[in-house]
C-alpha positions, 0 to 999 in steps of 0.5 A: 528493490532498486538494486535488484532491478539493475543489471550490475553484473552481480552473482544471482545470490546477491541479487536475490539477497537484494530482492529479499531485503527489499521485500522484507523491509517493505513489511515495516509498512504493515506494522501499523496496518491493523492497529491504525483502524482501531486507533481511528475508530474502535466501533467502526474498525471492521468497516474501515478495514474492509474499505482499506482491504478492498482499495488495497486489493485493486492494485493486486488485480490490476498489477497482474495485467499491468506486468503482463502488458509491460513484459509483452511490450518491453521484454524486460523483467526489470522494467515490467516488474521492478519499476512499477513496484518501486514507483508504487512503493514511493507513491504510496509512501508520499501519499501516506506521509502527506495525508494519513493520520491515525487521529481518532474519529468519533463517527457516532458524535458526528452522526448524533450531532447532525441528527439533532440538528435535523430534528430541531 
């Protein structure tokens, strides 16, 4: 995606190939999306998926307004569309690598333990 955002004087089909390749490679991030919720908690996977889909929809909503604002102010598609996309891909990757885990969580166990403690 970075190569498609910079004007290197390449033919348009090469720029389209770079863009297509970048978007295609970004799909590797989706390979573990739905199975991660099952790994974390089988019982609450649907709730976890709902939470992550809601949080993931917010950038899609805000991104439209952001790109429109940036196009109006910079008059440049590369700065308006590609720069934020690259930034958010890299930021998302850094956050995922730093904080994410698919280690199983036993929410039932935690709830039953706190319930037992409150009853004693």
